[in-house]
Each structure stands twice: as structure tokens, then as C-alpha cells.
C-alpha positions as a Python dict, from the first residue, in 0.01 Angstrom:
ca = {
    (1, 'X'): (0, 0, 0),
    (2, 'X'): (122, 312, -80),
    (3, 'X'): (214, 606, 187),
    (4, 'X'): (-120, 816, 179),
    (5, 'X'): (121, 1087, 245),
    (6, 'X'): (351, 1048, -11),
    (7, 'X'): (366, 1348, -285),
    (8, 'X'): (287, 1133, -569),
    (9, 'X'): (-60, 996, -401),
    (10, 'X'): (-147, 1299, -172),
    (11, 'X'): (-451, 1482, -263),
    (12, 'X'): (-397, 1849, -196),
    (13, 'X'): (-784, 1902, -220),
    (14, 'X'): (-923, 1603, -14),
    (15, 'X'): (-1154, 1754, 244),
    (16, 'X'): (-1151, 2099, 116),
    (17, 'X'): (-1436, 2183, -139),
    (18, 'X'): (-1312, 2526, -219),
    (19, 'X'): (-1003, 2400, -314),
    (20, 'X'): (-1143, 2151, -529),
    (21, 'X'): (-1366, 2363, -713),
    (22, 'X'): (-1056, 2585, -763),
    (23, 'X'): (-866, 2311, -934),
    (24, 'X'): (-1149, 2230, -1157),
    (25, 'X'): (-1180, 2586, -1255),
    (26, 'X'): (-796, 2601, -1329),
    (27, 'X'): (-785, 2261, -1514),
    (28, 'X'): (-1061, 2400, -1719),
    (29, 'X'): (-873, 2744, -1787),
    (30, 'X'): (-554, 2604, -1841),
    (31, 'X'): (-670, 2521, -2193),
    (32, 'X'): (-773, 2830, -2302),
    (33, 'X'): (-474, 3047, -2153),
    (34, 'X'): (-408, 3260, -2453),
    (35, 'X'): (-799, 3304, -2541),
    (36, 'X'): (-846, 3463, -2162),
    (37, 'X'): (-533, 3639, -2177),
    (38, 'X'): (-667, 3768, -2520),
    (39, 'X'): (-981, 3871, -2337),
    (40, 'X'): (-778, 4064, -2036),
    (41, 'X'): (-577, 4256, -2296),
    (42, 'X'): (-875, 4357, -2467),
    (43, 'X'): (-1076, 4458, -2157),
    (44, 'X'): (-777, 4654, -2041),
    (45, 'X'): (-706, 4814, -2348),
    (46, 'X'): (-1045, 4950, -2390),
    (47, 'X'): (-1150, 4995, -2029),
    (48, 'X'): (-1450, 4779, -2121),
    (49, 'X'): (-1592, 5049, -2322),
    (50, 'X'): (-1710, 4975, -2689),
    (51, 'X'): (-1474, 5115, -2955),
    (52, 'X'): (-1531, 5255, -3315),
    (53, 'X'): (-1366, 5167, -3614),
    (54, 'X'): (-1045, 5384, -3751),
    (55, 'X'): (-1205, 5655, -3973),
    (56, 'X'): (-1138, 5609, -4323),
    (57, 'X'): (-1016, 5911, -4368),
    (58, 'X'): (-737, 5861, -4112),
    (59, 'X'): (-656, 5545, -4310),
    (60, 'X'): (-620, 5755, -4644),
    (61, 'X'): (-403, 6033, -4445),
    (62, 'X'): (-169, 5775, -4231),
    (63, 'X'): (-124, 5551, -4572),
    (64, 'X'): (17, 5884, -4773),
    (65, 'X'): (223, 5957, -4457),
    (66, 'X'): (351, 5638, -4454),
    (67, 'X'): (471, 5659, -4820),
    (68, 'X'): (640, 5990, -4750),
    (69, 'X'): (822, 5828, -4475),
    (70, 'X'): (925, 5517, -4598),
    (71, 'X'): (1109, 5710, -4917),
    (72, 'X'): (1260, 5941, -4649),
    (73, 'X'): (1414, 5644, -4446),
    (74, 'X'): (1538, 5451, -4754),
    (75, 'X'): (1733, 5748, -4868),
    (76, 'X'): (1875, 5841, -4500),
    (77, 'X'): (1967, 5487, -4417),
    (78, 'X'): (1995, 5309, -4749),
    (79, 'X'): (1811, 4999, -4566),
    (80, 'X'): (1526, 4815, -4723),
    (81, 'X'): (1179, 4817, -4552),
    (82, 'X'): (1071, 4517, -4773),
    (83, 'X'): (1015, 4230, -4548),
    (84, 'X'): (928, 3877, -4728),
    (85, 'X'): (911, 4024, -5050),
    (86, 'X'): (621, 4292, -4930),
    (87, 'X'): (684, 4644, -4885),
    (88, 'X'): (621, 4815, -4551),
    (89, 'X'): (294, 4976, -4536),
    (90, 'X'): (155, 5181, -4218),
    (91, 'X'): (-189, 5049, -4120),
    (92, 'X'): (-373, 5245, -3863),
    (93, 'X'): (-576, 4985, -3599),
    (94, 'X'): (-772, 5015, -3285),
    (95, 'X'): (-658, 4931, -2957),
    (96, 'X'): (-838, 4619, -2966),
    (97, 'X'): (-662, 4512, -3308),
    (98, 'X'): (-330, 4641, -3153),
    (99, 'X'): (-353, 4409, -2837),
    (100, 'X'): (-458, 4130, -3020),
    (101, 'X'): (-183, 4134, -3268),
    (102, 'X'): (103, 4212, -3002),
    (103, 'X'): (-39, 3929, -2787),
    (104, 'X'): (-2, 3683, -3064),
    (105, 'X'): (353, 3822, -3157),
    (106, 'X'): (509, 3825, -2799),
    (107, 'X'): (315, 3460, -2731),
    (108, 'X'): (678, 3270, -2763),
    (109, 'X'): (824, 3519, -2541),
    (110, 'X'): (550, 3540, -2255),
    (111, 'X'): (500, 3089, -2247),
    (112, 'X'): (843, 3043, -2067),
    (113, 'X'): (742, 3275, -1796),
    (114, 'X'): (439, 3125, -1744),
    (115, 'X'): (604, 2785, -1704),
    (116, 'X'): (849, 2885, -1453),
    (117, 'X'): (561, 2831, -1167),
    (118, 'X'): (528, 2468, -1284),
    (119, 'X'): (929, 2402, -1248),
    (120, 'X'): (1019, 2176, -944),
    (121, 'X'): (1376, 2082, -904),
    (122, 'X'): (1390, 1673, -821),
    (123, 'X'): (1545, 1746, -487),
    (124, 'X'): (1233, 1925, -422),
    (125, 'X'): (1010, 1658, -491),
    (126, 'X'): (983, 1529, -121),
    (127, 'X'): (771, 1808, 36),
    (128, 'X'): (573, 1777, 324),
    (129, 'X'): (205, 1720, 242),
    (130, 'X'): (143, 2120, 336),
    (131, 'X'): (419, 2175, 83),
    (132, 'X'): (276, 1975, -154),
    (133, 'X'): (-47, 2080, -132),
    (134, 'X'): (95, 2473, -202),
    (135, 'X'): (302, 2323, -451),
    (136, 'X'): (26, 2196, -675),
    (137, 'X'): (-202, 2490, -603),
    (138, 'X'): (63, 2726, -754),
    (139, 'X'): (90, 2479, -1048),
    (140, 'X'): (-272, 2505, -1144),
    (141, 'X'): (-276, 2876, -1061),
    (142, 'X'): (42, 2931, -1311),
    (143, 'X'): (-183, 2940, -1639),
    (144, 'X'): (-438, 3154, -1470),
    (145, 'X'): (-182, 3381, -1361),
    (146, 'X'): (21, 3402, -1702),
    (147, 'X'): (-353, 3499, -1895),
    (148, 'X'): (-388, 3751, -1627),
    (149, 'X'): (-52, 3892, -1643),
    (150, 'X'): (8, 3883, -1992),
    (151, 'X'): (-321, 4020, -2067),
    (152, 'X'): (-260, 4302, -1848),
    (153, 'X'): (62, 4357, -1998),
    (154, 'X'): (-44, 4383, -2318),
    (155, 'X'): (-340, 4567, -2277),
    (156, 'X'): (-178, 4851, -2069),
    (157, 'X'): (48, 4915, -2352),
    (158, 'X'): (-236, 4897, -2601),
    (159, 'X'): (-328, 5233, -2441),
    (160, 'X'): (4, 5405, -2442),
    (161, 'X'): (182, 5257, -2798),
    (162, 'X'): (166, 5492, -3075),
    (163, 'X'): (344, 5215, -3324),
    (164, 'X'): (417, 4875, -3286),
    (165, 'X'): (802, 4910, -3230),
    (166, 'X'): (737, 5108, -2883),
    (167, 'X'): (913, 4807, -2731),
    (168, 'X'): (1221, 4725, -3013),
    (169, 'X'): (1108, 4357, -3058),
    (170, 'X'): (1102, 4210, -3399),
    (171, 'X'): (778, 4146, -3574),
    (172, 'X'): (687, 3948, -3870),
    (173, 'X'): (514, 4054, -4180),
    (174, 'X'): (560, 4409, -4321),
    (175, 'X'): (206, 4595, -4210),
    (176, 'X'): (334, 4823, -3911),
    (177, 'X'): (26, 4913, -3703),
    (178, 'X'): (-1, 5281, -3578),
    (179, 'X'): (-283, 5380, -3326),
    (180, 'X'): (-472, 5690, -3441),
    (181, 'X'): (-648, 5717, -3069),
    (182, 'X'): (-352, 5716, -2910),
    (183, 'X'): (-142, 5947, -3118),
    (184, 'X'): (-422, 6206, -3110),
    (185, 'X'): (-476, 6152, -2750),
    (186, 'X'): (-121, 6241, -2701),
    (187, 'X'): (-127, 6526, -2943),
    (188, 'X'): (-396, 6685, -2738),
    (189, 'X'): (-238, 6637, -2398),
    (190, 'X'): (130, 6765, -2482),
    (191, 'X'): (-50, 7008, -2712),
    (192, 'X'): (152, 6874, -3012),
    (193, 'X'): (67, 6953, -3392),
    (194, 'X'): (-128, 6643, -3451),
    (195, 'X'): (-43, 6614, -3808),
    (196, 'X'): (334, 6668, -3754),
    (197, 'X'): (327, 6369, -3463),
    (198, 'X'): (158, 6147, -3699),
    (199, 'X'): (471, 6209, -3973),
    (200, 'X'): (674, 6147, -3679),
    (201, 'X'): (532, 5831, -3578),
    (202, 'X'): (559, 5672, -3940),
    (203, 'X'): (916, 5758, -3961),
    (204, 'X'): (976, 5604, -3607),
    (205, 'X'): (812, 5292, -3698),
    (206, 'X'): (943, 5263, -4036),
    (207, 'X'): (1274, 5326, -3933),
    (208, 'X'): (1272, 5077, -3674),
    (209, 'X'): (1152, 4819, -3925),
    (210, 'X'): (1405, 4896, -4142),
    (211, 'X'): (1655, 4796, -3876),
    (212, 'X'): (1491, 4499, -3709),
    (213, 'X'): (1391, 4352, -4057),
    (214, 'X'): (1792, 4272, -4121),
    (215, 'X'): (1820, 3894, -4098),
    (216, 'X'): (2104, 3879, -3878),
    (217, 'X'): (1986, 4182, -3646),
    (218, 'X'): (1606, 4012, -3585),
    (219, 'X'): (1770, 3653, -3547),
    (220, 'X'): (2009, 3802, -3301),
    (221, 'X'): (1786, 3981, -3093),
    (222, 'X'): (1510, 3728, -3101),
    (223, 'X'): (1786, 3482, -2969),
    (224, 'X'): (1886, 3678, -2683),
    (225, 'X'): (1514, 3781, -2596),
    (226, 'X'): (1424, 3385, -2605),
    (227, 'X'): (1722, 3297, -2409),
    (228, 'X'): (1621, 3558, -2134),
    (229, 'X'): (1272, 3433, -2062),
    (230, 'X'): (1384, 3107, -2042),
    (231, 'X'): (1638, 3168, -1803),
    (232, 'X'): (1371, 3264, -1544),
    (233, 'X'): (1447, 3022, -1216),
    (234, 'X'): (1124, 2908, -1040),
    (235, 'X'): (1121, 3035, -643),
    (236, 'X'): (803, 2838, -510),
    (237, 'X'): (893, 2969, -162),
    (238, 'X'): (830, 3318, -300),
    (239, 'X'): (437, 3346, -226),
    (240, 'X'): (458, 3075, 78),
    (241, 'X'): (694, 3343, 241),
    (242, 'X'): (507, 3639, 160),
    (243, 'X'): (185, 3469, 264),
    (244, 'X'): (338, 3317, 627),
    (245, 'X'): (413, 3679, 700),
    (246, 'X'): (41, 3792, 669),
    (247, 'X'): (-198, 3769, 977),
    (248, 'X'): (-521, 3606, 790),
    (249, 'X'): (-700, 3627, 1094),
    (250, 'X'): (-710, 3996, 1091),
    (251, 'X'): (-957, 4179, 838),
    (252, 'X'): (-675, 4496, 818),
    (253, 'X'): (-476, 4233, 652),
    (254, 'X'): (-684, 4167, 376),
    (255, 'X'): (-546, 4467, 201),
    (256, 'X'): (-193, 4358, 190),
    (257, 'X'): (-315, 3986, 103),
    (258, 'X'): (-415, 4163, -243),
    (259, 'X'): (-109, 4354, -297),
    (260, 'X'): (87, 4022, -270),
    (261, 'X'): (-210, 3837, -437),
    (262, 'X'): (-170, 4111, -719),
    (263, 'X'): (218, 4124, -781),
    (264, 'X'): (284, 3891, -1094),
    (265, 'X'): (614, 3870, -993),
    (266, 'X'): (563, 3690, -692),
    (267, 'X'): (253, 3491, -808),
    (268, 'X'): (467, 3372, -1125),
    (269, 'X'): (751, 3313, -899),
    (270, 'X'): (999, 3446, -1121),
    (271, 'X'): (1359, 3517, -1038),
    (272, 'X'): (1634, 3616, -1226),
    (273, 'X'): (1879, 3377, -1281),
    (274, 'X'): (2297, 3407, -1266),
    (275, 'X'): (2253, 3310, -1688),
    (276, 'X'): (1986, 3621, -1732),
    (277, 'X'): (2248, 3851, -1571),
    (278, 'X'): (2518, 3755, -1826),
    (279, 'X'): (2272, 3807, -2093),
    (280, 'X'): (2159, 4141, -1987),
    (281, 'X'): (2419, 4353, -2084),
    (282, 'X'): (2433, 4199, -2433),
    (283, 'X'): (2081, 4229, -2522),
    (284, 'X'): (2103, 4602, -2349),
    (285, 'X'): (2390, 4683, -2605),
    (286, 'X'): (2211, 4604, -2916),
    (287, 'X'): (1877, 4747, -2797),
    (288, 'X'): (2103, 5052, -2701),
    (289, 'X'): (2237, 5086, -3045),
    (290, 'X'): (1968, 4999, -3248),
    (291, 'X'): (1794, 5329, -3050),
    (292, 'X'): (2076, 5539, -3074),
    (293, 'X'): (2053, 5496, -3496),
    (294, 'X'): (1696, 5572, -3466),
    (295, 'X'): (1729, 5850, -3314),
    (296, 'X'): (2044, 5986, -3563),
    (297, 'X'): (1798, 5886, -3874),
    (298, 'X'): (1497, 6096, -3699),
    (299, 'X'): (1734, 6377, -3622),
    (300, 'X'): (1881, 6381, -4018),
    (301, 'X'): (1558, 6317, -4157),
    (302, 'X'): (1309, 6501, -3905),
    (303, 'X'): (1441, 6854, -3903),
    (304, 'X'): (1364, 6905, -4302),
    (305, 'X'): (1053, 6779, -4289),
    (306, 'X'): (870, 6851, -3992),
    (307, 'X'): (799, 7194, -3874),
    (308, 'X'): (798, 7147, -3516),
    (309, 'X'): (1037, 6843, -3491),
    (310, 'X'): (1273, 6990, -3245),
    (311, 'X'): (953, 7010, -3010),
    (312, 'X'): (819, 6676, -3092),
    (313, 'X'): (1148, 6500, -3077),
    (314, 'X'): (1176, 6668, -2698),
    (315, 'X'): (854, 6549, -2598),
    (316, 'X'): (862, 6202, -2695),
    (317, 'X'): (1222, 6142, -2602),
    (318, 'X'): (1087, 6244, -2240),
    (319, 'X'): (764, 6057, -2288),
    (320, 'X'): (963, 5700, -2337),
    (321, 'X'): (1142, 5699, -2031),
    (322, 'X'): (828, 5790, -1801),
    (323, 'X'): (642, 5490, -1866),
    (324, 'X'): (436, 5326, -1598),
    (325, 'X'): (468, 5056, -1372),
    (326, 'X'): (288, 4838, -1640),
    (327, 'X'): (525, 4909, -1901),
    (328, 'X'): (832, 4863, -1678),
    (329, 'X'): (716, 4515, -1569),
    (330, 'X'): (699, 4388, -1928),
    (331, 'X'): (1018, 4557, -1996),
    (332, 'X'): (1207, 4389, -1709),
    (333, 'X'): (1029, 4051, -1815),
    (334, 'X'): (1179, 4061, -2144),
    (335, 'X'): (1536, 4144, -2043),
    (336, 'X'): (1508, 4538, -2155),
    (337, 'X'): (1675, 4811, -2006),
    (338, 'X'): (1463, 5117, -2162),
    (339, 'X'): (1632, 5372, -1930),
    (340, 'X'): (1730, 5731, -2011),
    (341, 'X'): (2067, 5655, -1947),
    (342, 'X'): (2049, 5354, -2192),
    (343, 'X'): (1911, 5601, -2480),
    (344, 'X'): (2166, 5854, -2408),
    (345, 'X'): (2440, 5571, -2413),
    (346, 'X'): (2337, 5490, -2788),
    (347, 'X'): (2272, 5855, -2861),
    (348, 'X'): (2675, 5897, -2768),
    (349, 'X'): (2787, 5572, -2959),
    (350, 'X'): (2599, 5700, -3282),
    (351, 'X'): (2778, 6063, -3231),
    (352, 'X'): (3100, 5905, -3149),
    (353, 'X'): (3069, 5695, -3464),
    (354, 'X'): (2957, 5964, -3687),
    (355, 'X'): (3263, 6199, -3586),
    (356, 'X'): (3519, 5938, -3636),
    (357, 'X'): (3380, 5761, -3944),
    (358, 'X'): (3104, 5965, -4092),
    (359, 'X'): (2744, 5804, -4225),
    (360, 'X'): (2967, 5513, -4409),
    (361, 'X'): (3097, 5436, -4059),
    (362, 'X'): (2758, 5404, -3906),
    (363, 'X'): (2636, 5235, -4216),
    (364, 'X'): (2866, 4928, -4140),
    (365, 'X'): (2659, 4852, -3795),
    (366, 'X'): (2438, 4640, -4040),
    (367, 'X'): (2663, 4475, -4235),
    (368, 'X'): (2664, 4123, -4056),
    (369, 'X'): (2668, 4002, -3700),
    (370, 'X'): (3056, 4050, -3686),
    (371, 'X'): (2995, 4422, -3702),
    (372, 'X'): (2724, 4451, -3388),
    (373, 'X'): (2878, 4614, -3112),
    (374, 'X'): (2997, 4421, -2791),
    (375, 'X'): (2889, 4605, -2490),
    (376, 'X'): (3226, 4753, -2431),
    (377, 'X'): (3245, 4895, -2767),
    (378, 'X'): (2889, 5064, -2725),
    (379, 'X'): (3059, 5282, -2455),
    (380, 'X'): (3392, 5332, -2683),
    (381, 'X'): (3315, 5373, -3024),
    (382, 'X'): (3664, 5398, -3134),
    (383, 'X'): (3728, 5052, -3025),
    (384, 'X'): (3441, 4934, -3236),
    (385, 'X'): (3551, 5105, -3531),
    (386, 'X'): (3928, 4951, -3479),
    (387, 'X'): (3780, 4591, -3444),
    (388, 'X'): (3635, 4630, -3779),
    (389, 'X'): (3930, 4769, -3939),
    (390, 'X'): (3744, 5094, -4047),
    (391, 'X'): (3949, 5424, -4039),
    (392, 'X'): (3907, 5697, -3831),
    (393, 'X'): (3862, 5990, -4027),
    (394, 'X'): (3971, 6218, -3724),
    (395, 'X'): (4340, 6065, -3749),
    (396, 'X'): (4298, 6158, -4127),
}
């Protein structure tokens, strides 16, 4: 006869109907994780309200601006905006459409995070009954928490994002989403020229797309991000430890309980691993250089094309580093360090290369994976130029 208290035979819900009902709910929910996440994302993106379709006049206007921007970006960078034999096109979308498409695009990065709570090391398999119950509850909660966390993160992004590259993550296809409702809302809130802002967004999206469509750049960044999210380590004791600090018999502690259960980092039990700390400088270096190059391109085009370019750029660059907690959470989960210091670092790198080697030197960034700067070279453009055997024009 097997030991009724052994981990493999132990029933964590025996004699506990409420947990049994939760177990059934979570088991059913696991099979629809991404549909539930989509519903969460849409609900957050629209704040539960119906959303009008994009106005046809906006589609026409943004389409025309997109064609202007595409020509300007191609001339300034020498890079193609064509992907899979299709030219890039600006596609105005609603927040619902943006959230749905983005959740699908990020799914391969979010799924490994949801698996963290189910990972149990072999030596942890001999939990006592109470620990086994807690572990099994957490394993079933995992898919539900992934739905809620992923949906909430993407939904919040949908309310703020102007285009699809607000987070510099490669996307498939050649249709670039922009969100007129968010663009117009920002223009009104910050007293910006709405037409100029729309053109600015088109230029930014197409420049990002041109860089992130380069096969070796896209491949390298995808690999780094995927390795990072797979590197989270499970900490099954995190929630147990936090709950043990609460006095659940005290009604005043209910607010603390809600705070704990509302923190996805605790619920998912995902903690940064040593392997991830090794990857962070590599991810940051690549993203930083991309940001610096995009800013340089925008400056080289924008001043002569957009009347209020200087004011727009100052406002938008200030806005991108004042993201709220929800935005910062998804950045941390993907290993993205999008701080003002990193943007300044990218701009300094681009300026340093331009001073030493001009536009031809800056263009060398994207020739092959070999030319992608190391973390040390981002802070020393002269070292990067020396490594790729490009003459320093200041020495001529």
C-alpha cells in the first residue's frame, strides 16, 4: 500500500471543497490560456468600453504619410523596409487590434515565463504534505496568472503605444501598426501638432522596421530575448514566504494579501538567474545601439521635414522614459533596460562613430553580425571602429 502522505499520492484538495472547485477552474482555464489573455488585454486596452473603428480618412492620411516616410528612411539609411518581398505599409489600428496582434507576436516570449511556476527541482520533490499542497496549487495557478499577467501587460501597452515598435522587439510581416487614438490623445495632452506627430511616428516606425528587418539583427535580438525569458528560475517559496508574514485572521491584513496576490513577480515565482545577468549586458548593448541609430536617423531626416520636429522630439524622448509600472514590468520580464541612461549611451555611440568615420562608418553597423558592437564597444566607439578595421577620420 502506498503512503497516503507521499507526494505522488497526496491529494492537496481532499476535504477542502473550496480548493477542489478552484482546482477544476484552473484546470479548465489552462486549456484556454491565450484566449483568456486576449480577453484581459482587450478589456484593459479599452477599459471595458466599446471602441469605434479607425476613421477611413485616418487610413488615407496615414497611408500617405507612410509613403513619404518610407522614401525618407530609405534615402537616409540605405536600408530596405521590404520584408518577405513585401514593402512596408503603415496600418492604422484600434487599441483592440493592437493588443490582439501584439499578444500573438509576444507569445513565444511570454510562454516560458508562465512555465516557471511549474518547474520543480528533483530535490524539492520530497515536500511535506503542506508544501506539496502549496506547490500543486501554484502549478495550477500558473496558467491563470500567465493569462492575467500577459493580458494586463499588453493591454496597458495598447493604451500607450503609438506604434508597434515602442518596445524594440522584432515582428514578422510588413504591416506596421500605428494607433491614431493614442497619437491624437498624446497630441492633445502635450499640445503637439497632430499632423507633425503622425509623420514623426511613421518615420520612427519605419526606421525601427528597417533595422529590425535585417536578418542577422532580428535573429540575434530574438535569440537573446528568448534565452533571457527561458532563464528565469523558479522560487516556489516566494509566495509562501510572503503569505506567512500576513496575519490572515486580522481583517486589516486583507489589503496586504491583495497586494501580494496582485504582484505578478511574486505569483509567477520568477527570479532572475545568474545566466540572465550574463545576458543583460548583451541585450542592452544591442538595443542601445539600435536606439542610438534610430535617433540619429530621425534627427537627420526630421529637422528638414517636420516643422515642429525639435519640440516633438524633446517631448517624445522625455515621454519614453516616463513609462508607468506596467510598462516597466514587461520591459524587465524581457530583459530590456530602456532607461534615459541607455538612450543617452546609444546617442553618444552614434555621435562618436559619426565624428570619427561619418555616415559610412555608421552604416557599417548593419553589414553582418560581426559588426554588432560588444557592450564595451558601445562605450568606446573608437574600439569598435578599430575592431572592424575602419579608418578613424580624425586621424587623417
